[in-house]
KOLLUMMI-779296 format. One record per residue: x, y, z of N, C-alpha, C, O, CB in turn. Coordinates in steps of 0.05 Angstrom, whole numbers, plus 5000, padded with zeros to 4 digits. Glycine has a CB too. Layout:
# residues N
<atom <X,Y,Z>,<X,Y,Z>,<X,Y,Z>,<X,Y,Z>,<X,Y,Z>>
...
# end
This chain:
# residues 137
<atom <5017,4976,5000>,<5000,5000,5000>,<5018,5025,5000>,<5035,5028,5018>,<4981,5000,5025>>
<atom <5015,5042,4980>,<5031,5066,4979>,<5026,5086,5002>,<5005,5084,5015>,<5027,5080,4952>>
<atom <5045,5103,5007>,<5044,5122,5029>,<5020,5140,5026>,<5007,5147,5046>,<5069,5139,5030>>
<atom <5013,5148,5002>,<4992,5168,4998>,<4964,5156,5002>,<4944,5170,5001>,<4994,5180,4971>>
<atom <4961,5129,5007>,<4935,5117,5010>,<4927,5113,5039>,<4905,5103,5045>,<4934,5092,4996>>
<atom <4945,5119,5058>,<4937,5115,5086>,<4960,5120,5105>,<4981,5130,5097>,<4926,5087,5090>>
<atom <4956,5112,5130>,<4977,5114,5150>,<4995,5090,5150>,<4986,5067,5151>,<4964,5117,5178>>
<atom <5021,5095,5148>,<5041,5074,5147>,<5063,5081,5166>,<5072,5104,5167>,<5052,5069,5118>>
<atom <5072,5062,5182>,<5094,5066,5201>,<5119,5053,5190>,<5120,5029,5186>,<5087,5056,5230>>
<atom <5139,5069,5185>,<5165,5058,5177>,<5185,5062,5200>,<5192,5084,5207>,<5176,5073,5151>>
<atom <5193,5039,5212>,<5212,5039,5234>,<5204,5058,5255>,<5187,5052,5272>,<5240,5045,5224>>
<atom <5216,5082,5255>,<5211,5101,5277>,<5197,5126,5266>,<5196,5146,5281>,<5237,5109,5290>>
<atom <5186,5125,5243>,<5172,5148,5231>,<5144,5139,5221>,<5142,5119,5207>,<5188,5161,5208>>
<atom <5124,5154,5229>,<5097,5148,5219>,<5090,5169,5199>,<5092,5193,5204>,<5076,5147,5243>>
<atom <5081,5160,5175>,<5075,5178,5153>,<5045,5179,5150>,<5032,5158,5147>,<5090,5170,5127>>
<atom <5033,5203,5150>,<5004,5206,5145>,<5000,5226,5123>,<5016,5245,5120>,<4990,5215,5171>>
<atom <4979,5222,5108>,<4971,5242,5089>,<4948,5258,5100>,<4926,5248,5105>,<4964,5229,5061>>
<atom <4953,5284,5103>,<4932,5302,5112>,<4927,5322,5089>,<4943,5340,5084>,<4941,5317,5139>>
<atom <4904,5319,5077>,<4899,5336,5053>,<4918,5329,5031>,<4919,5306,5022>,<4901,5366,5061>>
<atom <4933,5348,5022>,<4952,5344,5000>,<4980,5343,5011>,<4999,5341,4995>,<4950,5366,4979>>
<atom <4983,5344,5037>,<5010,5345,5049>,<5015,5319,5065>,<4998,5309,5079>,<5012,5370,5068>>
<atom <5040,5309,5062>,<5048,5286,5078>,<5061,5296,5104>,<5078,5313,5104>,<5068,5268,5062>>
<atom <5052,5284,5127>,<5063,5292,5153>,<5078,5268,5164>,<5067,5246,5165>,<5041,5302,5172>>
<atom <5102,5273,5173>,<5119,5252,5186>,<5121,5259,5215>,<5129,5281,5223>,<5147,5250,5172>>
<atom <5115,5239,5232>,<5118,5242,5261>,<5134,5219,5272>,<5131,5196,5261>,<5090,5245,5275>>
<atom <5150,5223,5292>,<5166,5202,5304>,<5149,5184,5322>,<5131,5194,5336>,<5189,5214,5320>>
<atom <5154,5159,5321>,<5141,5140,5339>,<5157,5135,5364>,<5148,5120,5381>,<5135,5114,5324>>
<atom <5181,5147,5366>,<5197,5145,5390>,<5188,5166,5410>,<5200,5187,5413>,<5228,5148,5383>>
<atom <5166,5160,5424>,<5154,5180,5442>,<5163,5177,5471>,<5162,5196,5486>,<5125,5178,5440>>
<atom <5170,5153,5479>,<5177,5148,5507>,<5207,5144,5511>,<5221,5138,5492>,<5161,5124,5518>>
<atom <5216,5148,5535>,<5244,5145,5541>,<5254,5117,5537>,<5277,5113,5529>,<5250,5154,5570>>
<atom <5238,5097,5544>,<5248,5069,5541>,<5252,5061,5512>,<5269,5045,5506>,<5228,5050,5554>>
<atom <5236,5073,5494>,<5240,5067,5465>,<5267,5078,5456>,<5282,5065,5441>,<5217,5079,5449>>
<atom <5273,5102,5465>,<5299,5115,5457>,<5322,5100,5470>,<5342,5095,5458>,<5299,5145,5466>>
<atom <5318,5092,5496>,<5339,5077,5509>,<5345,5050,5496>,<5368,5042,5493>,<5332,5072,5539>>
<atom <5324,5036,5488>,<5327,5011,5473>,<5342,5015,5447>,<5360,4999,5440>,<5300,4998,5468>>
<atom <5334,5035,5433>,<5347,5042,5407>,<5377,5048,5411>,<5394,5039,5396>,<5333,5065,5393>>
<atom <5383,5064,5432>,<5411,5071,5438>,<5427,5047,5446>,<5450,5044,5437>,<5412,5092,5460>>
<atom <5416,5029,5462>,<5430,5005,5471>,<5436,4987,5447>,<5457,4976,5445>,<5413,4990,5492>>
<atom <5416,4983,5429>,<5420,4966,5406>,<5441,4978,5387>,<5458,4964,5376>,<5394,4962,5391>>
<atom <5440,5005,5382>,<5459,5017,5365>,<5487,5017,5377>,<5507,5013,5362>,<5451,5046,5358>>
<atom <5489,5021,5403>,<5515,5020,5416>,<5527,4991,5414>,<5551,4988,5410>,<5513,5028,5446>>
<atom <5510,4971,5418>,<5519,4944,5414>,<5528,4938,5386>,<5548,4924,5382>,<5497,4924,5422>>
<atom <5514,4949,5366>,<5522,4945,5338>,<5549,4959,5333>,<5566,4948,5319>,<5501,4956,5320>>
<atom <5553,4982,5344>,<5579,4997,5340>,<5602,4982,5353>,<5623,4979,5341>,<5577,5025,5351>>
<atom <5597,4972,5377>,<5618,4957,5391>,<5624,4931,5376>,<5648,4923,5375>,<5609,4950,5420>>
<atom <5604,4918,5365>,<5609,4894,5349>,<5625,4900,5324>,<5643,4885,5316>,<5582,4881,5341>>
<atom <5619,4923,5311>,<5634,4931,5287>,<5663,4937,5294>,<5680,4929,5279>,<5621,4956,5275>>
<atom <5668,4950,5317>,<5695,4955,5325>,<5710,4929,5330>,<5733,4926,5323>,<5695,4973,5351>>
<atom <5697,4910,5344>,<5709,4884,5349>,<5716,4870,5323>,<5737,4858,5320>,<5691,4866,5366>>
<atom <5697,4871,5303>,<5702,4859,5277>,<5726,4872,5263>,<5743,4858,5252>,<5677,4861,5260>>
<atom <5727,4898,5264>,<5749,4912,5251>,<5776,4906,5264>,<5796,4903,5250>,<5744,4942,5251>>
<atom <5777,4904,5291>,<5802,4897,5305>,<5810,4869,5297>,<5834,4864,5292>,<5798,4899,5336>>
<atom <5791,4850,5296>,<5798,4823,5289>,<5807,4821,5260>,<5826,4807,5254>,<5773,4805,5293>>
<atom <5794,4836,5242>,<5802,4835,5214>,<5830,4847,5209>,<5846,4836,5195>,<5781,4850,5197>>
<atom <5835,4870,5222>,<5861,4883,5218>,<5883,4866,5231>,<5904,4864,5219>,<5861,4911,5231>>
<atom <5878,4855,5254>,<5899,4839,5267>,<5903,4813,5252>,<5926,4802,5251>,<5891,4833,5296>>
<atom <5882,4802,5239>,<5886,4778,5223>,<5902,4784,5198>,<5918,4767,5190>,<5858,4766,5216>>
<atom <5897,4806,5185>,<5911,4813,5161>,<5940,4821,5167>,<5958,4816,5150>,<5897,4837,5147>>
<atom <5946,4832,5190>,<5973,4840,5196>,<5989,4817,5209>,<6013,4819,5213>,<5973,4863,5215>>
<atom <5976,4794,5215>,<5990,4771,5226>,<5994,4772,5256>,<6009,4756,5267>,<6016,4768,5213>>
<atom <5981,4790,5270>,<5984,4793,5299>,<5958,4785,5313>,<5951,4797,5333>,<5993,4821,5307>>
<atom <5944,4765,5303>,<5918,4758,5313>,<5918,4748,5342>,<5899,4751,5356>,<5904,4738,5296>>
<atom <5940,4736,5350>,<5941,4725,5378>,<5942,4747,5399>,<5932,4743,5421>,<5965,4707,5381>>
<atom <5953,4770,5391>,<5955,4792,5411>,<5928,4805,5417>,<5925,4817,5438>,<5974,4813,5400>>
<atom <5910,4802,5399>,<5885,4817,5402>,<5860,4800,5408>,<5838,4809,5407>,<5879,4832,5377>>
<atom <5865,4775,5415>,<5842,4757,5423>,<5827,4769,5446>,<5802,4770,5446>,<5852,4729,5429>>
<atom <5841,4776,5467>,<5827,4786,5491>,<5812,4812,5486>,<5790,4817,5496>,<5848,4791,5514>>
<atom <5824,4830,5470>,<5811,4855,5463>,<5785,4851,5448>,<5765,4863,5455>,<5830,4873,5446>>
<atom <5786,4833,5429>,<5761,4827,5413>,<5741,4814,5432>,<5717,4819,5430>,<5768,4808,5389>>
<atom <5750,4796,5449>,<5732,4783,5468>,<5718,4803,5486>,<5694,4801,5491>,<5746,4762,5485>>
<atom <5733,4822,5496>,<5721,4842,5514>,<5701,4859,5499>,<5679,4865,5510>,<5743,4861,5526>>
<atom <5707,4867,5474>,<5688,4882,5458>,<5663,4866,5453>,<5640,4876,5455>,<5700,4891,5432>>
<atom <5666,4840,5446>,<5642,4824,5440>,<5625,4819,5465>,<5601,4821,5463>,<5651,4797,5429>>
<atom <5638,4815,5488>,<5622,4811,5512>,<5608,4836,5521>,<5587,4836,5533>,<5640,4800,5535>>
<atom <5621,4859,5516>,<5608,4885,5521>,<5583,4888,5504>,<5562,4898,5513>,<5628,4909,5517>>
<atom <5586,4881,5478>,<5563,4883,5460>,<5541,4864,5469>,<5517,4870,5466>,<5571,4877,5432>>
<atom <5548,4840,5479>,<5528,4821,5489>,<5512,4833,5512>,<5487,4831,5513>,<5541,4795,5498>>
<atom <5526,4846,5530>,<5512,4859,5553>,<5494,4881,5544>,<5471,4883,5553>,<5533,4870,5574>>
<atom <5503,4898,5525>,<5486,4920,5515>,<5461,4909,5501>,<5439,4918,5506>,<5502,4938,5496>>
<atom <5465,4889,5484>,<5442,4879,5469>,<5423,4863,5487>,<5399,4864,5484>,<5452,4861,5446>>
<atom <5434,4848,5506>,<5416,4834,5525>,<5399,4853,5542>,<5376,4848,5547>,<5432,4815,5543>>
<atom <5411,4875,5550>,<5396,4895,5565>,<5373,4907,5548>,<5351,4910,5557>,<5414,4918,5574>>
<atom <5379,4912,5523>,<5359,4923,5505>,<5337,4902,5499>,<5313,4909,5499>,<5371,4932,5478>>
<atom <5345,4877,5496>,<5325,4856,5490>,<5308,4848,5514>,<5287,4837,5511>,<5339,4831,5479>>
<atom <5318,4854,5538>,<5302,4850,5562>,<5284,4874,5568>,<5261,4871,5576>,<5320,4844,5586>>
<atom <5295,4898,5563>,<5280,4923,5568>,<5256,4925,5550>,<5235,4934,5559>,<5299,4947,5565>>
<atom <5259,4919,5525>,<5238,4923,5505>,<5212,4909,5512>,<5191,4923,5514>,<5247,4914,5478>>
<atom <5211,4883,5516>,<5185,4870,5522>,<5173,4878,5549>,<5149,4880,5552>,<5187,4840,5521>>
<atom <5190,4883,5568>,<5180,4891,5595>,<5165,4917,5593>,<5143,4919,5603>,<5203,4893,5615>>
<atom <5178,4937,5581>,<5165,4963,5579>,<5143,4964,5558>,<5123,4979,5561>,<5186,4984,5572>>
<atom <5145,4948,5537>,<5124,4947,5517>,<5098,4936,5529>,<5077,4947,5525>,<5133,4930,5493>>
<atom <5100,4914,5543>,<5077,4901,5556>,<5066,4919,5578>,<5042,4920,5582>,<5084,4873,5567>>
<atom <5084,4932,5593>,<5076,4950,5614>,<5060,4974,5603>,<5042,4985,5616>,<5100,4960,5630>>
<atom <5067,4983,5579>,<5054,5007,5567>,<5027,5002,5555>,<5012,5020,5551>,<5072,5019,5547>>
<atom <5021,4977,5548>,<4995,4971,5535>,<4975,4966,5557>,<4980,4953,5577>,<4997,4948,5516>>
<atom <4951,4975,5552>,<4929,4973,5572>,<4909,4952,5563>,<4900,4953,5539>,<4916,5000,5577>>
<atom <4901,4935,5580>,<4880,4916,5576>,<4885,4896,5553>,<4867,4886,5540>,<4854,4930,5570>>
<atom <4911,4890,5548>,<4917,4870,5528>,<4934,4849,5543>,<4954,4856,5556>,<4933,4882,5504>>
<atom <4927,4824,5540>,<4941,4803,5555>,<4959,4787,5538>,<4978,4775,5548>,<4921,4786,5569>>
<atom <4954,4785,5512>,<4970,4768,5494>,<4988,4786,5477>,<4978,4804,5463>,<4952,4750,5477>>
<atom <5014,4781,5478>,<5032,4797,5461>,<5050,4778,5446>,<5060,4758,5456>,<5049,4816,5479>>
<atom <5053,4784,5420>,<5070,4768,5403>,<5089,4786,5389>,<5081,4805,5376>,<5053,4750,5383>>
<atom <5115,4780,5391>,<5135,4796,5377>,<5142,4782,5351>,<5140,4758,5348>,<5160,4800,5395>>
<atom <5151,4798,5331>,<5157,4786,5305>,<5183,4772,5305>,<5196,4770,5326>,<5156,4808,5284>>
<atom <5192,4762,5282>,<5216,4746,5280>,<5241,4762,5286>,<5262,4750,5293>,<5218,4734,5252>>
<atom <5241,4788,5284>,<5264,4804,5290>,<5273,4803,5319>,<5297,4805,5325>,<5259,4833,5282>>
<atom <5254,4799,5337>,<5261,4797,5365>,<5276,4771,5370>,<5296,4770,5384>,<5236,4798,5382>>
<atom <5267,4749,5358>,<5281,4724,5360>,<5308,4724,5347>,<5327,4712,5356>,<5264,4701,5348>>
<atom <5310,4738,5324>,<5335,4741,5311>,<5355,4757,5328>,<5379,4751,5328>,<5331,4756,5284>>
<atom <5345,4777,5342>,<5363,4792,5361>,<5374,4774,5383>,<5397,4776,5390>,<5347,4815,5373>>
<atom <5357,4757,5394>,<5366,4738,5415>,<5386,4718,5403>,<5406,4712,5416>,<5342,4724,5428>>
<atom <5380,4709,5379>,<5398,4690,5366>,<5426,4702,5362>,<5446,4689,5367>,<5387,4680,5340>>
<atom <5426,4727,5352>,<5451,4740,5347>,<5466,4745,5373>,<5491,4743,5374>,<5447,4767,5333>>
<atom <5452,4752,5394>,<5465,4757,5420>,<5477,4731,5431>,<5499,4731,5442>,<5444,4768,5440>>
<atom <5463,4709,5428>,<5473,4683,5438>,<5498,4675,5422>,<5518,4665,5433>,<5452,4661,5436>>
<atom <5497,4678,5395>,<5521,4671,5379>,<5544,4690,5385>,<5567,4681,5385>,<5514,4673,5349>>
<atom <5539,4715,5391>,<5560,4734,5398>,<5572,4726,5425>,<5596,4729,5429>,<5549,4762,5399>>
<atom <5556,4717,5444>,<5566,4707,5469>,<5584,4683,5465>,<5606,4681,5477>,<5543,4699,5488>>
<atom <5576,4665,5447>,<5594,4642,5441>,<5620,4651,5428>,<5641,4640,5434>,<5579,4623,5422>>
<atom <5619,4671,5410>,<5643,4681,5398>,<5661,4694,5419>,<5686,4691,5418>,<5637,4701,5377>>
<atom <5650,4709,5437>,<5666,4722,5458>,<5679,4701,5476>,<5702,4705,5484>,<5649,4740,5475>>
<atom <5665,4680,5482>,<5676,4658,5499>,<5699,4644,5484>,<5719,4638,5495>,<5654,4638,5507>>
<atom <5695,4639,5458>,<5716,4627,5442>,<5741,4644,5440>,<5763,4634,5440>,<5706,4620,5414>>
<atom <5737,4670,5438>,<5760,4688,5438>,<5775,4689,5465>,<5798,4696,5466>,<5752,4716,5429>>
<atom <5761,4683,5486>,<5773,4683,5513>,<5791,4658,5517>,<5809,4659,5534>,<5752,4684,5534>>
<atom <5786,4637,5502>,<5802,4613,5506>,<5831,4617,5498>,<5836,4631,5478>,<5789,4589,5490>>
<atom <5849,4605,5512>,<5877,4607,5506>,<5884,4586,5485>,<5885,4562,5491>,<5895,4604,5531>>
<atom <5889,4595,5461>,<5897,4576,5440>,<5926,4578,5433>,<5936,4561,5418>,<5880,4582,5415>>
<atom <5941,4597,5445>,<5969,4600,5438>,<5986,4576,5447>,<6007,4571,5436>,<5979,4626,5449>>
<atom <5977,4562,5468>,<5993,4540,5478>,<5990,4515,5461>,<6008,4499,5460>,<5985,4533,5507>>
<atom <5967,4512,5447>,<5962,4488,5432>,<5966,4491,5402>,<5970,4471,5388>,<5934,4480,5437>>
<atom <5965,4516,5391>,<5968,4520,5362>,<5996,4514,5352>,<6000,4504,5330>,<5960,4548,5355>>
<atom <6017,4520,5368>,<6044,4517,5359>,<6051,4488,5354>,<6067,4482,5336>,<6063,4528,5379>>
<atom <6040,4470,5368>,<6045,4442,5365>,<6033,4430,5339>,<6042,4409,5330>,<6036,4426,5388>>
<atom <6013,4443,5328>,<6000,4434,5304>,<6014,4441,5279>,<6009,4429,5258>,<5971,4444,5303>>
<atom <6031,4461,5280>,<6044,4471,5255>,<6072,4462,5252>,<6085,4468,5233>,<6042,4500,5253>>
# end
């Protein structure tokens, strides 16, 4: 359905047609929505930094030196994303009145899946592999 035929919400902007003019209003009205968005974006930035550190250290051949750094960044991102993924349903359900059944879409499950895999990656980066790798080569 095109924008000009009705009210459509795109992510954090709601677009309405009033007369001949399109009006855009933000759907981020409460503090918890903004906090959830900031936590998720901060987790994404920290994950990107961890990826870049791992990529640069792998290309330069110094990957063993930066295992702990990447692990700390990944575990920090896990904490940020887990806080956001716990905050969102609690405040969302708290804000709705007289509704008892709530179902979140596949993106919420994907967020938990990514957080769990990131936790696994952080744990794997914490393991000491320098003692065992030299014997294999």
